[in-house]
C-alpha positions as a LaTeX table, in Angstrom:
\begin{tabular}{lrrr}
\hline
Residue & $x$ (\AA) & $y$ (\AA) & $z$ (\AA) \\
\hline
Unk1 & $-6.37$ & 28.32 & 24.14 \\
Unk2 & $-8.23$ & 25.46 & 23.06 \\
Unk3 & $-6.06$ & 22.91 & 21.64 \\
Unk4 & $-6.11$ & 20.81 & 18.43 \\
Unk5 & $-5.51$ & 17.07 & 18.60 \\
Unk6 & $-5.25$ & 14.84 & 15.56 \\
Unk7 & $-6.24$ & 11.06 & 16.44 \\
Unk8 & $-5.21$ & 8.64 & 14.06 \\
Unk9 & $-8.07$ & 5.76 & 14.41 \\
Unk10 & $-10.14$ & 2.75 & 13.68 \\
Unk11 & $-9.89$ & 1.11 & 16.41 \\
Unk12 & $-12.70$ & 1.39 & 19.85 \\
Unk13 & $-9.78$ & 2.46 & 21.71 \\
Unk14 & $-9.35$ & 5.47 & 19.43 \\
Unk15 & $-13.40$ & 6.45 & 19.54 \\
Unk16 & $-13.46$ & 5.84 & 23.36 \\
Unk17 & $-10.49$ & 8.14 & 23.91 \\
Unk18 & $-11.85$ & 10.81 & 21.17 \\
Unk19 & $-15.44$ & 11.24 & 22.97 \\
Unk20 & $-13.19$ & 11.36 & 26.33 \\
Unk21 & $-10.60$ & 14.44 & 25.00 \\
Unk22 & $-13.73$ & 16.28 & 23.21 \\
Unk23 & $-14.64$ & 17.56 & 26.45 \\
Unk24 & $-11.05$ & 19.35 & 26.87 \\
Unk25 & $-9.58$ & 20.07 & 23.30 \\
Unk26 & $-10.61$ & 20.23 & 19.89 \\
Unk27 & $-10.62$ & 16.66 & 18.46 \\
Unk28 & $-10.19$ & 15.24 & 14.68 \\
Unk29 & $-10.57$ & 11.80 & 14.10 \\
Unk30 & $-8.74$ & 10.15 & 11.05 \\
Unk31 & $-9.91$ & 7.12 & 9.55 \\
Unk32 & $-7.83$ & 5.00 & 6.79 \\
Unk33 & $-11.59$ & 4.63 & 4.63 \\
Unk34 & $-11.12$ & 1.26 & 4.60 \\
Unk35 & $-14.59$ & 0.07 & 6.04 \\
Unk36 & $-17.42$ & 1.11 & 4.12 \\
Unk37 & $-20.00$ & 1.65 & 6.83 \\
Unk38 & $-18.21$ & 2.65 & 9.97 \\
Unk39 & $-19.64$ & 2.97 & 13.35 \\
Unk40 & $-20.76$ & 6.65 & 14.58 \\
Unk41 & $-17.46$ & 8.30 & 16.02 \\
Unk42 & $-18.53$ & 11.44 & 18.15 \\
Unk43 & $-16.48$ & 14.06 & 16.71 \\
Unk44 & $-15.52$ & 15.52 & 13.79 \\
Unk45 & $-13.96$ & 12.69 & 11.18 \\
Unk46 & $-11.62$ & 13.12 & 8.13 \\
Unk47 & $-11.59$ & 9.64 & 6.20 \\
Unk48 & $-8.65$ & 8.69 & 3.47 \\
Unk49 & $-5.05$ & 8.66 & 3.22 \\
Unk50 & $-2.57$ & 11.15 & 3.39 \\
Unk51 & 0.06 & 10.88 & 0.84 \\
Unk52 & 2.56 & 9.52 & 3.00 \\
Unk53 & 4.77 & 11.03 & 5.77 \\
Unk54 & 5.28 & 14.21 & 3.92 \\
Unk55 & 1.27 & 14.61 & 3.07 \\
Unk56 & 0.44 & 14.06 & 6.73 \\
Unk57 & 2.99 & 16.59 & 7.74 \\
Unk58 & 1.62 & 19.10 & 5.20 \\
Unk59 & $-2.17$ & 18.38 & 6.71 \\
Unk60 & $-0.74$ & 19.04 & 10.66 \\
Unk61 & 0.92 & 22.66 & 9.38 \\
Unk62 & $-2.35$ & 23.23 & 7.74 \\
Unk63 & $-5.04$ & 22.51 & 10.51 \\
Unk64 & $-2.33$ & 23.93 & 13.50 \\
Unk65 & $-2.64$ & 20.75 & 15.30 \\
Unk66 & $-0.57$ & 20.98 & 18.65 \\
Unk67 & $-0.76$ & 17.10 & 19.09 \\
Unk68 & $-0.60$ & 13.87 & 17.37 \\
Unk69 & $-2.11$ & 10.46 & 18.81 \\
Unk70 & $-1.42$ & 7.19 & 17.18 \\
Unk71 & $-4.26$ & 5.12 & 17.97 \\
Unk72 & $-4.44$ & 2.69 & 14.52 \\
Unk73 & $-4.95$ & $-1.37$ & 14.63 \\
Unk74 & $-1.26$ & $-2.67$ & 16.21 \\
Unk75 & $-0.98$ & $-4.22$ & 12.48 \\
Unk76 & $-1.07$ & $-0.43$ & 10.27 \\
Unk77 & 2.47 & $-0.68$ & 10.65 \\
Unk78 & 2.97 & 1.62 & 7.64 \\
Unk79 & 0.77 & 3.91 & 9.29 \\
Unk80 & 2.05 & 4.22 & 12.17 \\
Unk81 & 5.87 & 4.86 & 11.05 \\
Unk82 & 4.48 & 7.73 & 8.43 \\
Unk83 & 2.83 & 9.62 & 11.80 \\
Unk84 & 6.15 & 8.86 & 13.76 \\
Unk85 & 8.34 & 10.64 & 10.33 \\
Unk86 & 5.64 & 13.41 & 10.06 \\
Unk87 & 6.29 & 14.56 & 13.65 \\
Unk88 & 9.86 & 14.70 & 13.50 \\
Unk89 & 9.35 & 16.86 & 10.13 \\
Unk90 & 6.93 & 19.08 & 12.00 \\
Unk91 & 7.86 & 19.29 & 15.61 \\
Unk92 & 3.97 & 18.07 & 16.47 \\
Unk93 & 4.39 & 15.81 & 19.63 \\
Unk94 & 3.09 & 11.92 & 18.56 \\
Unk95 & 1.88 & 9.87 & 21.62 \\
Unk96 & 0.63 & 6.07 & 20.85 \\
Unk97 & $-1.85$ & 4.04 & 22.35 \\
Unk98 & $-0.16$ & 0.24 & 22.46 \\
Unk99 & $-3.01$ & $-2.25$ & 23.04 \\
Unk100 & $-0.65$ & $-5.21$ & 24.67 \\
Unk101 & $-0.84$ & $-8.00$ & 22.45 \\
Unk102 & $-2.26$ & $-11.89$ & 23.76 \\
Unk103 & $-0.04$ & $-13.82$ & 25.56 \\
Unk104 & $-0.71$ & $-17.98$ & 25.12 \\
Unk105 & $-1.77$ & $-19.49$ & 27.90 \\
Unk106 & $-1.57$ & $-23.45$ & 28.91 \\
Unk107 & $-3.66$ & $-25.35$ & 26.72 \\
Unk108 & $-2.97$ & $-23.12$ & 23.51 \\
Unk109 & $-1.88$ & $-24.48$ & 20.71 \\
Unk110 & $-0.59$ & $-21.38$ & 18.66 \\
Unk111 & 1.99 & $-21.30$ & 15.57 \\
Unk112 & 3.40 & $-18.44$ & 15.18 \\
Unk113 & 4.46 & $-17.06$ & 12.08 \\
Unk114 & 5.86 & $-13.76$ & 10.95 \\
Unk115 & 3.39 & $-12.96$ & 8.11 \\
Unk116 & 0.25 & $-13.76$ & 6.65 \\
Unk117 & 2.11 & $-16.08$ & 3.58 \\
Unk118 & 3.72 & $-18.14$ & 6.33 \\
Unk119 & 0.49 & $-18.30$ & 8.04 \\
Unk120 & $-0.60$ & $-19.91$ & 4.92 \\
Unk121 & 2.54 & $-22.19$ & 4.80 \\
Unk122 & 1.21 & $-23.48$ & 7.97 \\
Unk123 & $-1.95$ & $-24.98$ & 7.21 \\
Unk124 & 0.17 & $-28.14$ & 6.30 \\
Unk125 & $-0.43$ & $-30.33$ & 3.41 \\
Unk126 & $-3.38$ & $-32.16$ & 5.13 \\
Unk127 & $-6.99$ & $-31.06$ & 4.30 \\
Unk128 & $-7.96$ & $-28.25$ & 7.12 \\
Unk129 & $-11.25$ & $-26.60$ & 7.81 \\
Unk130 & $-9.90$ & $-23.21$ & 8.26 \\
Unk131 & $-11.21$ & $-19.83$ & 10.23 \\
Unk132 & $-9.87$ & $-16.81$ & 8.71 \\
Unk133 & $-10.32$ & $-14.06$ & 11.14 \\
Unk134 & $-8.03$ & $-11.67$ & 9.77 \\
Unk135 & $-9.74$ & $-8.76$ & 8.13 \\
Unk136 & $-10.13$ & $-8.64$ & 4.56 \\
Unk137 & $-7.17$ & $-6.89$ & 2.91 \\
Unk138 & $-5.19$ & $-10.04$ & 4.19 \\
Unk139 & $-7.15$ & $-12.91$ & 2.98 \\
Unk140 & $-6.58$ & $-13.24$ & $-1.05$ \\
Unk141 & $-2.91$ & $-14.90$ & 0.26 \\
Unk142 & $-4.60$ & $-18.30$ & 1.06 \\
Unk143 & $-6.01$ & $-18.79$ & $-2.65$ \\
Unk144 & $-1.96$ & $-20.40$ & $-2.51$ \\
Unk145 & $-3.29$ & $-23.06$ & $-0.62$ \\
Unk146 & $-7.15$ & $-23.83$ & $-1.99$ \\
Unk147 & $-7.07$ & $-27.54$ & $-0.95$ \\
Unk148 & $-8.53$ & $-26.59$ & 2.14 \\
Unk149 & $-12.13$ & $-25.03$ & 3.42 \\
Unk150 & $-12.47$ & $-21.38$ & 4.64 \\
Unk151 & $-14.34$ & $-19.50$ & 6.86 \\
Unk152 & $-14.11$ & $-16.09$ & 6.16 \\
Unk153 & $-15.65$ & $-13.48$ & 8.41 \\
Unk154 & $-15.10$ & $-9.54$ & 7.51 \\
Unk155 & $-16.51$ & $-6.56$ & 8.67 \\
Unk156 & $-17.58$ & $-5.53$ & 5.18 \\
Unk157 & $-18.01$ & $-8.08$ & 1.94 \\
Unk158 & $-14.44$ & $-9.18$ & 0.75 \\
Unk159 & $-14.43$ & $-8.52$ & $-3.23$ \\
Unk160 & $-13.72$ & $-10.39$ & $-5.14$ \\
Unk161 & $-14.03$ & $-13.89$ & $-3.27$ \\
Unk162 & $-11.34$ & $-16.11$ & $-3.36$ \\
Unk163 & $-10.64$ & $-18.10$ & $-6.05$ \\
Unk164 & $-10.51$ & $-21.26$ & $-4.05$ \\
Unk165 & $-13.48$ & $-24.15$ & $-4.66$ \\
Unk166 & $-14.88$ & $-24.50$ & $-0.68$ \\
Unk167 & $-15.09$ & $-21.10$ & 0.82 \\
Unk168 & $-18.08$ & $-19.60$ & 3.30 \\
Unk169 & $-18.18$ & $-15.85$ & 4.42 \\
Unk170 & $-19.70$ & $-14.41$ & 7.17 \\
Unk171 & $-20.57$ & $-10.59$ & 7.35 \\
Unk172 & $-20.01$ & $-9.60$ & 11.40 \\
Unk173 & $-18.73$ & $-6.40$ & 13.53 \\
Unk174 & $-17.27$ & $-7.38$ & 16.91 \\
Unk175 & $-17.05$ & $-7.70$ & 19.87 \\
Unk176 & $-17.61$ & $-11.50$ & 19.65 \\
Unk177 & $-17.69$ & $-13.27$ & 22.99 \\
Unk178 & $-15.93$ & $-16.48$ & 23.62 \\
Unk179 & $-19.87$ & $-18.70$ & 23.78 \\
Unk180 & $-20.89$ & $-17.26$ & 20.36 \\
Unk181 & $-17.19$ & $-18.08$ & 19.33 \\
Unk182 & $-17.12$ & $-21.51$ & 20.52 \\
Unk183 & $-20.60$ & $-22.58$ & 18.97 \\
Unk184 & $-19.47$ & $-20.81$ & 15.86 \\
Unk185 & $-16.46$ & $-23.13$ & 15.38 \\
Unk186 & $-18.29$ & $-26.33$ & 15.95 \\
Unk187 & $-21.15$ & $-25.22$ & 13.47 \\
Unk188 & $-18.31$ & $-25.17$ & 11.19 \\
Unk189 & $-16.37$ & $-27.91$ & 12.35 \\
Unk190 & $-13.53$ & $-25.42$ & 12.60 \\
Unk191 & $-9.78$ & $-27.27$ & 13.60 \\
Unk192 & $-7.37$ & $-24.50$ & 12.59 \\
Unk193 & $-7.87$ & $-20.97$ & 13.37 \\
Unk194 & $-5.52$ & $-17.69$ & 11.76 \\
Unk195 & $-5.37$ & $-14.94$ & 13.70 \\
Unk196 & $-3.36$ & $-12.00$ & 13.94 \\
Unk197 & $-2.46$ & $-11.04$ & 18.03 \\
Unk198 & $-4.77$ & $-7.62$ & 17.83 \\
Unk199 & $-4.76$ & $-7.88$ & 21.81 \\
Unk200 & $-8.03$ & $-6.99$ & 24.09 \\
Unk201 & $-10.98$ & $-8.51$ & 24.95 \\
Unk202 & $-13.63$ & $-7.82$ & 21.55 \\
Unk203 & $-12.12$ & $-10.22$ & 19.53 \\
Unk204 & $-10.31$ & $-13.18$ & 21.95 \\
Unk205 & $-13.38$ & $-15.08$ & 22.33 \\
Unk206 & $-12.34$ & $-17.01$ & 19.45 \\
Unk207 & $-9.14$ & $-17.38$ & 21.38 \\
Unk208 & $-10.40$ & $-18.73$ & 24.14 \\
Unk209 & $-12.74$ & $-21.20$ & 22.66 \\
Unk210 & $-10.14$ & $-22.59$ & 20.31 \\
Unk211 & $-8.46$ & $-23.30$ & 23.59 \\
Unk212 & $-11.32$ & $-24.39$ & 24.84 \\
Unk213 & $-11.76$ & $-26.83$ & 21.52 \\
Unk214 & $-8.64$ & $-27.72$ & 21.44 \\
Unk215 & $-8.20$ & $-25.69$ & 17.86 \\
Unk216 & $-4.71$ & $-25.32$ & 16.42 \\
Unk217 & $-4.29$ & $-21.73$ & 16.34 \\
Unk218 & $-1.82$ & $-19.70$ & 13.65 \\
Unk219 & $-0.80$ & $-16.37$ & 14.87 \\
Unk220 & 0.74 & $-13.54$ & 13.21 \\
Unk221 & 3.07 & $-12.08$ & 15.12 \\
Unk222 & 2.38 & $-8.24$ & 15.58 \\
Unk223 & 4.89 & $-5.85$ & 13.24 \\
Unk224 & 7.53 & $-3.53$ & 14.38 \\
Unk225 & 6.72 & $-0.38$ & 15.41 \\
Unk226 & 8.20 & 3.02 & 16.27 \\
Unk227 & 9.59 & 4.17 & 19.21 \\
Unk228 & 7.53 & 7.23 & 20.60 \\
Unk229 & 5.60 & 8.29 & 23.91 \\
Unk230 & 2.72 & 5.26 & 24.16 \\
Unk231 & 0.45 & 4.19 & 27.04 \\
Unk232 & $-1.56$ & 0.49 & 26.89 \\
Unk233 & $-5.34$ & 2.17 & 27.64 \\
Unk234 & $-7.59$ & 4.68 & 26.63 \\
Unk235 & $-7.43$ & 6.01 & 30.62 \\
Unk236 & $-3.22$ & 5.67 & 30.58 \\
Unk237 & $-3.12$ & 7.88 & 27.32 \\
Unk238 & $-6.14$ & 10.13 & 28.45 \\
Unk239 & $-3.70$ & 11.43 & 31.56 \\
Unk240 & $-0.99$ & 11.66 & 29.60 \\
Unk241 & $-3.04$ & 14.14 & 27.39 \\
Unk242 & $-3.74$ & 16.14 & 30.41 \\
Unk243 & $-0.07$ & 16.36 & 31.01 \\
Unk244 & 0.66 & 17.89 & 27.87 \\
Unk245 & $-2.47$ & 20.34 & 27.89 \\
Unk246 & $-2.27$ & 21.65 & 31.75 \\
Unk247 & 1.96 & 22.82 & 31.77 \\
Unk248 & 0.18 & 25.01 & 28.53 \\
Unk249 & $-2.39$ & 26.00 & 30.53 \\
Unk250 & $-0.82$ & 27.18 & 33.55 \\
Unk251 & 1.72 & 29.30 & 31.35 \\
Unk252 & $-1.53$ & 30.80 & 30.14 \\
Unk253 & $-0.06$ & 30.33 & 26.78 \\
\hline
\end{tabular}
């Protein structure tokens, strides 16, 4: 029997995991559809929302999936909550890929906040040159602090543009190394970076570069996510999937 696995994706690790599991199961990768031109995924892709936990549960039943894997971005809290609820509604087992967050080290100048709104407040009254590395869905909140200069980097264009007098836009897709990030921060004379604690190596370059240059970082903490069986790396999670698949094969199911 071929196992059917639904991976809720949108991260590099989700794509890597899908490729690894595709040789031993029938894998579908679900993307939220927020990126206009996602990179090729290598497995069948479903794009767009499900309609909450109930809609996801209905999809799991209709497609006969044996396992669901939440490999969404650490800040996709609503999707993770819906996935956990859909697993409870259907009895379909769920595993999660939870990339560890970054930890501050000596020389880091972090201000920790819980929300993007708090990040706006943390910029202080003085004029700052701010690098927003948040993703285009988050940047509109900074219209509440129009006095600053903003450098905004995103995969897709920010539409509409921010209603602030001084903003520059940069279209780019990671990974970004420390040397190129340092050059970017110096070129634009950035004195504060606003970032989510995404974890992983692909976007850590800006954090390391800020530390080397003595630049402040306003770091948005991760949201709380549901408690489900999880692993920190693609290889660890693939091993968990093997344990899930093998007993069924041994029983001749």
